[in-house]
C-alpha positions as CSV (number, residue, x, y, z in Angstrom):
1,M,51.1,-50.0,-67.6
2,P,52.6,-51.5,-64.4
3,T,50.7,-54.3,-62.7
4,G,50.4,-55.0,-59.0
5,I,48.6,-57.3,-56.6
6,I,47.3,-55.8,-53.3
7,T,45.6,-58.1,-50.7
8,G,43.1,-56.8,-48.1
9,A,41.9,-54.0,-50.3
10,S,38.3,-53.5,-49.3
11,R,39.1,-51.0,-46.6
12,G,41.8,-49.4,-44.6
13,L,45.4,-49.1,-45.9
14,G,44.8,-51.6,-48.8
15,L,42.0,-49.5,-50.2
16,A,43.8,-46.2,-49.7
17,L,46.8,-47.6,-51.6
18,T,44.6,-49.1,-54.3
19,R,43.0,-45.7,-54.9
20,A,46.4,-43.9,-55.1
21,L,47.9,-46.4,-57.5
22,A,44.8,-46.6,-59.7
23,A,45.0,-42.8,-60.0
24,D,48.6,-43.2,-61.1
25,G,47.6,-45.5,-64.0
26,W,48.4,-48.9,-62.5
27,R,46.6,-52.1,-63.4
28,L,45.8,-53.7,-60.1
29,V,44.5,-57.1,-58.9
30,V,43.0,-56.8,-55.4
31,D,41.2,-59.0,-53.0
32,A,39.3,-59.2,-49.7
33,R,37.2,-61.9,-48.1
34,D,33.9,-60.0,-48.3
35,A,33.0,-60.0,-52.0
36,S,30.3,-57.3,-51.8
37,A,32.4,-55.0,-49.7
38,L,35.3,-55.4,-52.2
39,E,33.1,-54.6,-55.2
40,R,31.7,-51.5,-53.5
41,A,35.1,-50.3,-52.5
42,V,36.7,-50.4,-55.9
43,A,33.7,-49.5,-58.0
44,G,34.6,-46.9,-60.5
45,L,38.4,-47.3,-60.2
46,D,40.0,-47.7,-63.6
47,G,42.2,-50.7,-64.1
48,V,41.3,-52.5,-60.9
49,V,40.3,-56.2,-61.0
50,A,38.5,-57.4,-57.9
51,V,39.1,-61.1,-57.0
52,P,37.3,-61.9,-53.7
53,G,38.6,-64.7,-51.6
54,D,40.8,-65.6,-48.6
55,V,44.6,-65.4,-49.0
56,A,44.9,-68.5,-46.8
57,D,43.4,-70.5,-49.7
58,A,45.8,-71.9,-52.3
59,W,43.3,-71.7,-55.1
60,H,42.6,-68.1,-54.4
61,R,46.3,-67.2,-54.4
62,R,46.7,-68.8,-57.8
63,A,43.7,-66.9,-59.1
64,L,45.3,-63.6,-58.0
65,V,48.4,-64.3,-60.0
66,E,46.5,-65.6,-63.0
67,H,44.5,-62.3,-63.1
68,A,47.8,-60.4,-63.0
69,R,48.9,-62.1,-66.2
70,E,52.5,-62.5,-67.3
71,R,54.3,-59.6,-65.5
72,I,54.0,-58.4,-61.9
73,D,55.7,-55.2,-60.8
74,L,54.3,-55.0,-57.3
75,L,53.1,-57.4,-54.6
76,V,51.6,-55.9,-51.5
77,N,50.9,-58.4,-48.7
78,N,48.5,-56.2,-46.7
79,A,45.8,-58.7,-45.6
80,S,46.1,-59.7,-42.0
81,V,44.1,-60.7,-38.9
82,L,44.4,-59.7,-35.3
83,G,43.2,-62.9,-33.6
84,P,40.9,-63.0,-30.6
85,S,39.5,-59.7,-29.3
86,P,40.0,-58.8,-26.5
87,Q,43.5,-60.2,-27.0
88,P,44.6,-62.8,-24.5
89,G,48.0,-63.2,-23.0
90,L,50.2,-66.0,-24.4
91,A,49.7,-68.2,-21.4
92,E,46.0,-68.4,-22.3
93,Y,46.2,-67.9,-26.1
94,P,44.0,-70.6,-27.9
95,L,46.4,-72.4,-30.1
96,A,43.8,-73.1,-32.8
97,E,43.4,-69.3,-33.1
98,L,47.1,-68.8,-33.3
99,D,47.2,-71.3,-36.2
100,K,44.7,-69.1,-38.0
101,V,46.7,-65.9,-37.3
102,Y,49.9,-67.4,-38.6
103,A,48.1,-68.9,-41.6
104,V,47.0,-65.4,-42.8
105,N,49.8,-63.2,-41.5
106,V,52.9,-65.4,-42.2
107,V,52.2,-68.4,-44.4
108,A,49.9,-66.7,-46.9
109,P,52.3,-63.9,-47.8
110,L,55.1,-66.3,-48.4
111,A,52.8,-68.6,-50.3
112,L,51.6,-65.8,-52.5
113,F,55.2,-64.7,-53.1
114,Q,56.0,-68.3,-54.2
115,V,53.2,-68.4,-56.7
116,A,53.9,-64.9,-58.0
117,Y,57.7,-65.2,-58.1
118,P,58.1,-66.6,-61.7
119,R,56.2,-63.5,-62.9
120,L,57.9,-60.9,-60.8
121,A,59.7,-58.5,-63.0
122,P,63.4,-57.6,-62.3
123,G,63.3,-54.7,-59.8
124,A,59.7,-55.6,-58.7
125,R,58.7,-54.3,-55.3
126,V,57.4,-56.7,-52.6
127,L,55.8,-54.8,-49.7
128,N,54.9,-56.9,-46.6
129,I,52.9,-54.7,-44.2
130,T,54.1,-55.2,-40.6
131,S,53.7,-53.4,-37.3
132,D,55.7,-52.0,-34.4
133,A,54.3,-55.0,-32.5
134,A,56.8,-57.0,-34.5
135,V,59.7,-55.4,-32.7
136,E,58.2,-54.2,-29.4
137,A,57.0,-56.6,-26.7
138,Y,53.5,-55.4,-25.9
139,A,51.5,-57.4,-23.4
140,G,48.5,-58.9,-25.0
141,W,49.9,-58.7,-28.5
142,G,51.7,-62.0,-28.5
143,G,49.8,-63.7,-31.3
144,Y,49.7,-60.8,-33.8
145,G,53.1,-59.3,-32.8
146,S,54.9,-62.6,-33.2
147,S,53.3,-63.3,-36.5
148,K,54.5,-59.9,-37.8
149,A,58.0,-60.6,-36.4
150,A,58.0,-63.8,-38.4
151,L,56.8,-61.9,-41.5
152,E,59.7,-59.4,-41.1
153,Q,62.3,-62.2,-40.9
154,I,60.8,-63.8,-44.0
155,S,61.0,-60.5,-45.7
156,A,64.7,-60.1,-44.8
157,I,65.5,-63.6,-46.0
158,L,63.7,-63.1,-49.3
159,A,65.7,-59.9,-49.8
160,A,68.9,-61.8,-49.2
161,E,67.9,-64.6,-51.5
162,H,66.5,-62.4,-54.3
163,P,68.7,-59.3,-54.7
164,Q,67.1,-58.5,-58.1
165,L,63.9,-57.6,-56.2
166,R,63.2,-54.9,-53.6
167,V,61.6,-56.5,-50.6
168,H,60.3,-54.1,-47.9
169,A,58.8,-54.8,-44.5
170,V,56.7,-51.6,-43.9
171,D,55.4,-50.4,-40.6
172,P,52.5,-48.1,-41.4
173,G,52.1,-46.8,-37.9
174,D,48.9,-46.4,-35.9
175,M,45.9,-46.0,-38.1
176,R,42.2,-45.6,-37.6
177,T,41.2,-49.0,-39.0
178,R,38.9,-51.8,-38.1
179,L,41.8,-54.0,-37.0
180,Q,42.9,-51.2,-34.6
181,Q,39.4,-51.0,-33.2
182,E,39.4,-54.7,-32.7
183,A,42.6,-54.4,-30.8
184,F,41.1,-51.8,-28.5
185,P,37.4,-52.9,-28.2
186,G,35.2,-50.3,-26.7
187,E,37.8,-47.5,-26.9
188,D,37.7,-44.3,-28.9
189,I,40.4,-44.5,-31.6
190,S,39.4,-41.3,-33.4
191,D,42.7,-39.8,-32.4
192,R,44.5,-42.2,-34.8
193,P,45.4,-40.9,-38.2
194,P,43.5,-42.2,-41.2
195,P,45.3,-44.9,-43.3
196,E,45.6,-42.4,-46.2
197,D,48.3,-40.6,-44.1
198,S,50.5,-43.7,-44.5
199,V,50.2,-44.0,-48.3
200,P,52.8,-41.4,-49.3
201,G,55.5,-43.5,-47.5
202,L,54.4,-46.6,-49.3
203,L,54.4,-44.8,-52.7
204,A,57.9,-43.5,-52.0
205,L,59.1,-47.1,-51.7
206,I,57.2,-48.2,-54.8
207,R,58.4,-45.3,-56.9
208,G,61.9,-44.9,-55.4
209,D,65.1,-46.8,-55.5
210,Q,65.5,-47.6,-51.8
211,P,67.2,-50.9,-50.9
212,S,65.4,-53.8,-49.4
213,G,64.8,-53.5,-45.7
214,R,62.4,-52.5,-42.9
215,Y,60.8,-49.0,-43.2
216,R,58.4,-46.9,-41.3
217,A,55.8,-45.3,-43.6
218,H,56.1,-42.0,-41.7
219,E,59.9,-41.7,-41.9
220,P,61.4,-39.5,-44.6
221,A,61.6,-41.4,-47.9
222,G,64.7,-43.5,-48.0
223,A,65.2,-43.7,-44.2
224,A,65.2,-47.3,-43.1
225,A,63.8,-48.2,-39.8
């Protein structure tokens, strides 16, 4: 039974992927900051261990890895924060809030990788969930977008340093999620596809033999972004 860690699994893409992998027979360790929401989300899913906490906390990252036990086949860094909403321009961006965005979106994924690395199996997949805001300069997306750009560069360097692993930066595309609603407060986002539509692309990377790199979840399997 393969074992994986998925952060940010109480809703959205993290929950959709958790459900798909649990149905596939994976043993999963999942987290979210809201303990009650996490427990409700994964209730009834076989092989899923819920460990509530904040990925920005070192003790919580260690707990995730300990619950995964000796061998980890998959690490999905999905948890992220948008920052202030409505989003300010960079000239007005509060730096204390930027510190929080980078702590969750950049430092925490790397820190979790560092703790998990001794237990990552040869050929293990590391999926760092990113965004088109990492490569496109959208006004008002400076905090979130720059944090995802940093995560993508970290992903690329980890891939170069650890060729025995498959390290993927994955852009899931627009999704109908709480983070998307926070980015567009007061707007109707019902035209966005549900996060479940992005799961097949993630599963293709988890199950397939694609090389490390940046991928879009809606591209054909094996087509790098």
